[in-house]
MARLO-81714 format. One record per residue: chain; x, y, z of N, C-alpha, C in turn; residue number from 1. Coordinates in pm, 1 decimal. Each point is the difference from the previous one (the first is absolute). Example, Ala and Ser with C-alpha at 12.3 -4.5 7.8 and 13.67 -1.06 7.14 Angstrom:
BEGIN
  c      n.c1      n.c2      n.c3     ca.c1     ca.c2     ca.c3      c.c1      c.c2      c.c3    k
  A    1319.0    -569.0     780.0     -89.0     119.0       0.0      90.0     120.0       0.0    1
  A     -35.0     105.0     -72.0      82.0     119.0       6.0     -77.0     109.0      73.0    2
END
This chain:
BEGIN
  c      n.c1      n.c2      n.c3     ca.c1     ca.c2     ca.c3      c.c1      c.c2      c.c3    k
  A    3000.3   -4285.7   -2777.5     -28.8      49.0     127.6     -62.4    -156.4      81.7    1
  A      41.9     -72.0     115.2    -108.0     -62.3      26.0    -149.6      57.3      67.3    2
  A     -47.7    -113.5      31.1    -133.1       5.3      23.2     -31.4      61.2     156.4    3
  A      53.7     -24.2      56.1      35.0      60.1     144.0      35.7     136.3     -53.1    4
  A      64.8      19.1      13.5      67.2     190.7     -28.4    -143.5      12.2     -82.0    5
  A     -85.5      16.4     -61.1     -92.1      49.1     -90.2    -117.3      72.7      92.3    6
  A     -14.1    -138.7     111.6    -124.8      -3.8     105.0      52.1      92.9     108.4    7
  A     136.0      23.5      -0.3      88.7      59.7     162.4     -83.1     138.1    -105.2    8
  A      51.2      58.0    -101.4      11.8     156.1    -102.3    -163.3       3.9       2.8    9
  A    -106.5     -48.9      -6.1    -106.8     -16.6      -2.8     -81.0      67.7     144.3   10
  A      76.1    -109.8      92.9     -48.7      29.1     138.0      91.7     143.4      84.0   11
  A      66.8      14.6     -56.6      77.2     157.7      76.4     -53.3      73.8     -72.4   12
  A     -38.8       1.0    -180.9    -104.4     139.6      -7.0    -150.2       2.8      60.2   13
  A     -36.7    -137.0      25.2    -186.9      33.5     107.5      70.0      68.2     127.4   14
  A     112.3     -42.5      50.4       1.7      57.3     130.6       8.2     146.2     -14.2   15
  A     105.0       5.8    -114.5      30.8     186.5     -15.8    -155.0      62.9     -24.1   16
  A     -80.8     -44.8     -70.0    -113.2      49.2      -3.2     -55.4     -23.2     115.0   17
  A       4.8     -47.9      77.2    -125.1      -7.5     142.7      43.1     128.4     108.5   18
  A     127.1      37.6     -25.7      54.0     114.4      59.8      -4.9     107.7     -17.0   19
  A    -124.6      49.4    -142.3     -30.5     116.2     -40.7    -131.3       0.8      71.2   20
  A     -23.1      62.6     112.9    -119.3      29.6      41.5    -107.7      99.4     -32.0   21
  A    -115.9     -55.8     -90.7    -122.1     109.8     -23.1     -22.0     127.1     149.3   22
  A     -10.8      87.8      10.4     -73.8      69.7      86.8    -168.6     -43.5      39.3   23
  A     -39.4      -6.4     134.7    -144.3     -35.6      11.4     -50.8      55.5     -58.6   24
  A    -114.2       5.2      -7.9    -143.8      90.6     -88.2      11.8     141.0      52.0   25
  A       2.9      -6.9     142.1     -38.3     131.9      75.6     178.5      85.3     -59.3   26
  A      77.6     -84.9     -15.0     135.4      66.2       1.6      24.8      62.2    -138.7   27
  A     -44.9     -93.4    -105.9      -3.1      36.5    -159.1     -71.4     178.9      44.1   28
  A    -158.8     -54.4      40.7     -40.0     191.9     -20.5      56.9      64.5      84.6   29
  A      65.3     -23.0     145.2      55.3     160.7      -0.3     105.0      -2.8     -41.9   30
  A      97.1     -44.8     -13.1     117.0      23.7    -104.1       5.7     102.6    -165.6   31
  A    -143.4     -21.1      28.3       2.1      56.2    -157.1     -16.2     183.5      13.7   32
  A     -23.9      59.8      91.8      22.8     132.5      96.1     171.3      56.4     -26.9   33
  A      59.4    -116.7      -0.1     143.8      44.0      60.2      19.1      33.5     119.2   34
  A     -55.8      46.3     107.2      -9.6      65.8     112.4     -40.3     -61.3      99.9   35
  A      47.2    -151.8      25.9     -23.7     -95.4     112.9     108.0     -14.2      87.7   36
  A     -48.5      35.1     148.2     111.6     -14.9      98.1     -36.7     -71.8     122.9   37
  A      76.8     -58.3      65.2     -33.8    -109.5      71.9    -109.6      25.8     112.4   38
  A    -123.4     -90.2      -0.3    -132.8      46.5      47.2     -67.6      61.6     -11.5   39
  A      15.6      48.9    -127.5    -126.1     116.5     -71.6      12.5     -92.1    -129.0   40
  A    -169.5      39.6     -26.6       1.2     -74.2    -147.4     -88.3     106.1     -74.9   41
  A       4.5       0.8    -155.5     -89.6      95.4     -57.0    -144.4     -38.5     -53.9   42
  A     -67.5      67.9     -75.3     -88.0     -44.7     -44.4     -47.2      62.5    -146.6   43
  A     102.7      97.7     -69.6     -10.6      64.6     -81.0      91.9     -59.9     -87.4   44
  A       0.7      40.6    -147.7      36.4     -34.2     -90.9     139.6      94.1     -88.7   45
  A     105.5     -68.0      -8.1      47.2     157.6    -119.6     -43.2      -4.4    -115.4   46
  A      28.6     106.4     -10.2     -48.0      13.7    -197.4      34.2     -56.7    -130.9   47
  A     141.3     -58.4      57.9      74.7     -79.3     -74.7      44.0      81.1    -166.6   48
  A       5.2     100.4      63.5      28.2     136.6    -122.2     185.9      45.7      48.2   49
  A      11.1      -3.1     126.0      71.3      75.1      47.7      49.0    -113.8      89.4   50
  A     167.8      26.0      41.4      97.0     -64.2      55.8     -69.1     -15.9     166.7   51
  A      14.9     -77.7     129.9     -18.6     -41.2      68.5      41.2     118.4     129.3   52
  A     -66.2      44.5     107.1      68.0     115.7      68.6      63.9     -86.5      76.8   53
  A     115.7      73.3      69.3     100.9     -64.7     112.1    -123.9     -29.2     156.6   54
  A     -28.8     -84.7      11.9      -8.3     -35.0     178.8      76.2     148.0      78.0   55
  A    -152.7      48.4      81.0      -7.8     115.7      63.4      71.6     -93.6     169.0   56
  A      58.9      96.3      86.4      16.6     -74.1     112.3    -126.8      33.5      71.0   57
  A     -32.4     -89.5     100.5    -113.3     -18.9      77.4       7.9     156.9      67.0   58
  A    -149.3      94.5     -24.1       2.6     115.4      72.4      57.9      99.6     -64.9   59
  A      19.3      10.0    -116.5      65.2      86.4     -86.6    -141.4      61.2      -8.6   60
  A      47.1     137.5     -17.0     -56.9     105.4     -58.9      -9.3      40.3    -130.7   61
  A    -113.3     -16.8    -106.4      23.3     -12.0    -108.6     -82.2     120.4     -65.6   62
  A      54.6     131.4     -79.3     -95.7     120.6     -41.5     -46.0       1.8    -117.2   63
  A      79.4    -109.7     -89.9     -17.0      -0.6    -127.4    -143.0       7.6     -61.4   64
  A    -102.4     -35.3      62.7    -160.5      26.9     -58.4     -49.6     136.9      88.3   65
  A      70.3      77.6      26.4     -53.7     167.5     102.4     -36.4      61.1    -130.4   66
  A    -146.0      19.8      36.3    -106.7      96.0     -66.5    -133.4     -91.1     -70.8   67
  A      40.7    -139.7     -22.0    -116.1     -94.4     -32.5     -68.9      58.9     102.0   68
  A    -109.9     -57.7     -87.3    -130.9      48.0      65.5     -44.5    -202.1      55.4   69
  A    -130.6      -5.8      77.1     -17.8     -92.2     100.4     -87.4     -66.7    -131.5   70
  A      -3.7    -131.2      38.8     -65.8     -55.0    -100.9    -160.9     -19.1      51.2   71
  A     -93.1       6.4     -72.4     -97.2     -35.9     -17.2     -48.1    -136.4      -3.3   72
  A      24.4     -89.5      89.4       8.0    -159.3     -15.0     -73.2      12.4     155.8   73
  A    -129.3    -143.1       4.3    -111.2      14.7     129.2      44.3     -83.8      75.9   74
  A      25.8     -11.3     138.8      17.8    -100.0      92.4     -70.5      38.5      96.3   75
  A       2.6    -108.1     114.8    -161.2      -3.6      40.0      30.8      -2.9     184.8   76
  A     -33.2     102.7      64.1      -9.2     -15.4     159.8     -28.7    -171.0      64.5   77
  A      32.0      -5.2     115.2     -43.4    -148.3      29.2    -152.8     -15.6      28.5   78
  A     -65.5      77.4       0.3    -154.6      -6.6     -19.3     -62.6      10.3    -143.8   79
  A      89.2     -39.3     -97.2     -34.3      20.6    -148.5     -37.2     119.8     -28.1   80
  A      -5.4     110.6      19.3      19.6     117.1     -95.6      63.6       2.3     -47.6   81
  A      17.8      59.3    -135.0      52.2      38.2     -99.1      67.5     117.5      37.9   82
  A     159.8      43.0     -46.5      45.1     119.2       1.1     138.2      17.5     -55.9   83
  A      59.6      70.7     -27.6     114.3      40.2     -62.2      70.0     111.4      16.2   84
  A     111.0      33.5     -10.5      77.1     100.7      20.4     -22.7     127.1      -8.8   85
  A     -75.6      13.9    -109.5     -77.6     154.7       5.1     -47.6      74.1      82.5   86
  A     -65.2    -113.2      62.9    -137.5      24.9     136.5      68.5      21.1     105.6   87
  A     178.0      54.9     -19.5      53.3      65.0      96.4      76.3      88.5     -10.6   88
  A     -83.5      55.0    -153.0      42.8     150.0     -23.7      14.2     104.4      84.5   89
  A      55.2     121.6      28.4      -8.6      94.9      39.7      96.7     -34.4     174.5   90
  A      83.2     -79.0       0.1      48.2     -61.1     116.3     142.2     -80.1     -22.2   91
  A     100.3     -21.1      29.3     108.7     -87.7       5.5     -41.7    -135.2      11.5   92
  A      40.7    -119.6     -71.2       0.9     -91.3      18.1      99.4    -113.5     -17.2   93
  A      -6.7     -66.9      97.5     160.4    -117.8      -9.8    -105.9    -130.0     -16.1   94
  A      35.0     -39.8    -106.3     -91.6    -127.4     -63.5     159.0    -133.6      27.5   95
  A     -41.7    -103.1     104.3      56.5     -71.3      20.5     -58.9    -166.7     -76.6   96
  A     107.6     -71.0     -88.3     -95.4    -130.6     -54.9      78.2    -138.3      68.3   97
  A     -62.7     -48.4      37.0      67.7    -109.3      70.7     -76.6    -142.7     -31.6   98
  A      45.1     -86.8      98.4     -82.5    -145.6     -30.5      56.3     -77.7     180.0   99
  A    -114.0    -103.0      -1.6      19.8     -30.4     121.3     127.8    -130.1     -11.4  100
  A      22.3      -8.0    -165.3      98.7    -103.8      58.2     150.4      52.3     -28.0  101
  A      16.8     119.6     -31.0      98.1     103.8       2.7      86.8     -25.5     131.2  102
  A     136.7     -16.1      35.8      34.7      31.0     110.6      42.6     119.6       0.1  103
  A      59.5     100.0     -67.4      44.2     125.7      35.1    -136.5      92.8      18.2  104
  A    -121.5     -52.3     -42.6    -121.0      95.1     -11.5     -53.0      -6.9     136.6  105
  A      27.2    -144.3      35.8     -80.7       5.9     184.3     127.2      62.8      88.8  106
  A     106.2      -4.4     -54.0      76.9      45.3     107.3      10.3     141.3      31.5  107
  A     -48.5     125.5    -112.2     -50.7      95.3     -32.8     -83.4      38.8      49.7  108
  A    -110.1     -31.4      46.2    -108.9      44.3      45.4     -40.2      58.7     119.7  109
  A      55.4     -93.2      91.8     -29.2     106.8     108.8      39.9     162.9      14.5  110
  A     134.7     -12.1     -53.8      39.3     140.2     -40.8     -58.5      79.6    -139.1  111
  A     -97.7     -48.3     -63.7     -80.8      55.8     -49.1    -118.4      21.3      67.8  112
  A     -74.2     -72.1      55.6     -78.6      19.8      94.1      15.5     150.6      89.3  113
  A     130.4      -1.9      80.0      41.8     110.1      76.1     -19.2     137.0     -84.1  114
  A      89.7     -52.3    -140.5     -26.0     134.1     -36.5    -162.2      52.9     -91.7  115
  A     -27.2     -88.2      23.8    -173.2      46.3     -49.5     -62.8      93.7      97.1  116
  A      14.5     -57.1     160.7       6.4      78.8     117.9     -24.7     123.3      26.7  117
  A     209.5       7.7     -79.3      24.2     134.1      48.2     -17.7      66.3    -122.1  118
  A     -60.1     -50.9    -117.7     -18.7     136.2     -83.9    -167.0      -6.1     -29.7  119
  A     -77.2     -56.8      76.3    -152.2      33.7       3.9      17.0     145.0     -38.2  120
  A    -150.3      27.2    -125.2      33.4     152.4      38.2      20.1      96.8    -127.0  121
  A     161.3    -106.8     -30.1     113.5     110.6     -94.6      24.2    -108.6    -124.9  122
  A      16.5    -124.0      37.3      55.0     -94.7     -84.7    -151.7    -141.9       8.5  123
  A      12.0     -21.3     -98.6    -106.7     -98.8      -9.5     101.6    -145.5     -17.0  124
  A       7.6     -99.0      89.4      92.7     -97.4     -25.3    -103.7    -143.9     -24.2  125
  A      38.5     -45.3    -114.5     -74.0    -154.3     -29.6      43.4    -147.5      -2.7  126
  A     -45.7     -51.7     -14.0     103.2    -129.7     -36.8    -172.6     -58.3     -67.3  127
  A      72.6     -79.5    -168.4     -58.0     -72.7     -24.1      69.6    -101.2     -67.6  128
  A     -93.0     -69.4      85.5      59.7    -197.2     -28.4     -48.9     -74.0    -118.2  129
  A      67.0     -18.1     -63.3      61.9     -95.6    -141.6    -101.7    -109.8      53.1  130
  A    -116.4     -31.4      64.9     -26.2    -147.2      59.9    -160.3      32.7      33.8  131
  A     -39.7     -49.1     -34.7    -181.4     -12.6      18.9       3.3     -26.2     151.9  132
  A    -158.6       5.8      38.7     -37.3      58.0     155.1       3.2    -132.8      69.6  133
  A     -36.7    -135.0     -77.1      19.8    -116.4      73.9     207.8     -22.7      60.9  134
  A      49.7      90.0     -89.9     140.6     -42.5     122.9      58.1     135.4      23.6  135
  A     -79.5      77.6      -1.7      29.9     116.5      72.0     -38.0      27.8     139.9  136
  A    -138.5     -54.8      16.2     -64.2      12.5     148.0      81.5     -99.6      95.2  137
  A      -3.8     -84.8     -19.4      61.2     -96.9      99.9     158.2      54.1      28.3  138
  A      78.6      53.3    -120.0     131.8      41.4      70.4     -42.8     159.4      51.1  139
  A     -97.1      75.2       4.7     -23.8      89.2      98.3       0.9      12.4      85.0  140
  A     -73.8    -137.2      41.6     -22.2     -18.6     164.9      55.9     -22.1     101.6  141
  A       5.4      68.6      91.3     107.4      27.0     118.3      68.5     124.4     -41.6  142
  A      44.1      25.5    -108.6     142.9      84.2      -9.2     -58.2     140.9      22.4  143
  A      77.2      61.2      56.7     -37.5     135.0      38.4      30.2     143.7    -109.8  144
  A     -98.9      -0.3    -111.2      40.3      63.4    -118.6    -103.9      65.9     -25.3  145
  A    -132.1      38.7     104.6     -81.4      88.9     -36.1     -22.6      82.1     -38.0  146
  A     101.0     116.5       8.9      16.6     114.6     -28.2      60.6      -6.3    -175.5  147
  A       8.9     -91.7     -25.1      49.2     -15.0    -139.7    -101.2     -87.9     -95.7  148
  A     -98.1     106.1     -98.5     -76.3     -69.9     -96.3      27.3     -67.8     -64.2  149
  A     -61.2    -125.4     -20.8      33.2     -94.4     -61.1     -70.9     -16.3    -175.5  150
  A      29.8       2.9     -75.3    -101.6     -11.1    -116.6      69.4    -134.0     -62.1  151
  A     -66.4     -65.1    -112.5      23.9    -122.5    -121.1     -10.3      37.2     -96.4  152
  A      98.4     -62.2     -77.9       9.4      -7.3    -110.1      29.8    -170.8     -70.2  153
  A     -99.8     -68.1      27.2      38.7    -162.4     -24.9      23.3     -15.5    -172.4  154
  A      -7.4      86.0     -70.9       4.2     -50.9    -125.5     131.4      85.6     -85.4  155
  A      75.3      43.2     123.7     137.6      78.1     -22.4      27.9     119.0     -63.0  156
  A    -147.3      60.7     -41.5      35.3     125.9     -88.7     125.5      92.2     -10.3  157
  A      30.8      23.0     175.1      42.1      92.4       7.4     171.1      12.4     -12.4  158
  A      29.3    -159.2      47.0     129.5     -42.3     -27.4      47.9     -66.2    -135.2  159
  A     -86.5     -16.1    -100.3      63.9       9.6    -114.1      -7.7     131.3     -80.7  160
  A    -105.1     135.3      49.1      14.2      98.2     -43.7     149.3      69.8      47.0  161
  A     -17.0     -29.6      91.1     173.7      32.3      78.3     118.3     -74.7     -73.7  162
  A     -35.5    -120.0     -69.0      89.4     -83.6     -10.5     103.1     -21.0     110.8  163
  A     -76.8     -28.0     111.8      53.2     -31.2     193.8     103.9    -121.3      39.8  164
  A      35.4      69.3      17.9      74.7    -166.3     142.9    -109.5     117.5     101.3  165
  A      21.7    -157.6     110.2    -102.4      20.1     145.5     106.6      33.8      95.4  166
  A       1.6      74.6      68.0     -95.2     125.0      15.1      71.1      65.4     -51.1  167
  A     -88.4     116.7     -61.2      58.1     135.4     -96.8    -117.9      77.3     102.1  168
  A      36.3     133.8     -12.2     -70.9     103.8      90.7      31.5      74.6     -95.5  169
  A    -113.2     121.1      -7.0      -4.9     118.1    -117.6     -64.1     118.5      60.4  170
  A      62.6     111.6      22.1     -63.5     108.8      19.5     -72.1      94.9     -98.5  171
  A    -102.7      83.7      23.2     -26.8      52.1    -104.1     -60.8     144.3     119.3  172
  A      29.0      90.3    -108.9     -25.2      94.1      60.8    -163.8      71.8      -7.6  173
  A     -60.4      86.2      54.1    -132.1      42.2      33.1     -48.6      -4.7    -112.1  174
  A      70.9      63.2    -145.8      -6.9      12.4    -128.5     -66.6    -144.3     -97.9  175
  A      78.2     -46.6      75.7     -12.4    -202.6     -69.6      95.2     -22.6     -63.1  176
  A     110.8      69.9      27.0     136.3     -38.5     -81.8      72.7     -49.8     117.4  177
  A      79.6    -111.4     -73.4      96.5     -27.0      61.1     110.8      47.9      53.5  178
  A      48.9     -20.8      78.3     120.8      42.8      82.1     131.7     -39.9     -11.6  179
  A     -48.6    -146.5      49.9     160.8    -106.9       8.9    -105.0    -129.5      45.9  180
  A      58.2    -119.4     -18.1     -20.8    -125.7       0.4     163.2     -64.5      63.5  181
  A     -55.4     -97.4     118.1      77.4     -67.6      46.4      12.9    -162.7      25.6  182
  A      50.2     -48.3     -58.4     -20.4    -166.6      -5.0     125.1     -64.6     123.2  183
  A     -92.3     -78.7      10.5      82.2    -113.9     103.5     -37.8      75.2     156.6  184
  A     -29.1    -122.2     103.5      24.0      85.8      62.8      56.3      99.8     109.6  185
  A     -61.9      67.8      65.9      21.4     159.5      78.3     -39.8      31.6     115.3  186
  A      84.9      36.6      56.6     -59.5      74.5     175.2     -87.3     151.3     -47.0  187
  A    -122.8     -10.8      12.4     -72.9     115.9      -0.5     -51.5      66.4     112.3  188
  A      80.1     -45.2      81.3       0.9     116.4     135.3     150.7      15.0       7.2  189
  A      -3.2     160.0      21.3     195.0      40.6      38.7      52.4     107.5     -91.2  190
  A      99.3      61.8     -13.9      57.5     136.2     -20.4     -37.5     -29.8    -114.3  191
  A      94.5    -120.4    -127.8     -51.0       7.0    -123.7     -90.7     -21.0     -41.1  192
  A    -149.8     -79.0      27.9    -112.8      31.9     -71.3     -52.0     112.8      25.9  193
  A      52.9      43.9     119.1    -111.3     171.3      76.8      53.5      78.4    -164.7  194
  A     135.9     -18.1     -52.8      67.3      88.7     -56.0     -94.5      21.9    -143.0  195
  A      14.1    -126.3     -82.3     -69.4     -55.1     -58.9    -149.6      11.7     -20.4  196
  A     -67.4     -24.3      98.4    -121.1      69.4     -15.6     -42.4     155.5     -64.4  197
  A      68.6      98.6     119.0      -5.1     106.4      18.2       2.8      65.6    -173.6  198
  A      53.3     -98.9     -52.8      -2.2      67.0    -180.3     -82.4      26.9     -27.5  199
  A    -124.5     -66.0      39.4    -177.5     -22.6     -67.1    -105.9     136.4      98.2  200
  A     101.5      85.9     116.2     -33.0     103.1      47.9     -33.4     119.5     -80.1  201
END
């Protein structure tokens, strides 16, 4: 075999190796849950002991956690006061996990705010940002979301607990037990949303 043939073979192997692209660090972290879909990311990690679940379509209602108690994990109000989901006991609560950099989250926020206004006194509708105040405050400036209470969870405690893609929205009954959760963007006003929220009444 001539030296030219050997060199050509070696070059071919090198080029073939370059075609195998490794995911970017953030992509590698996201694929661990097996539930990444376009425009969404995850902060959770798969346990590694079971096969990953198939991705759920955006806006799909998941009842597989029905009856589970709300976690006792702290997050903060915009004024820095610490709270948790148990502080809402005695009334249903719709908790939305979102982030300023998440397109589907931002798109559904006006309908969440509208639902918060409509549900006042019946269901607590809250949005917990997986960001810190330095990102959330400028994001909120000029947006008409006053009816929607915003909280902060910059250490991602809730999204890791839920192994959540963003946005994820969970409905708890007045007893603090989960009824359902929705992963992906959703229209929070309209007949479908009203029917789902009625399950907490």
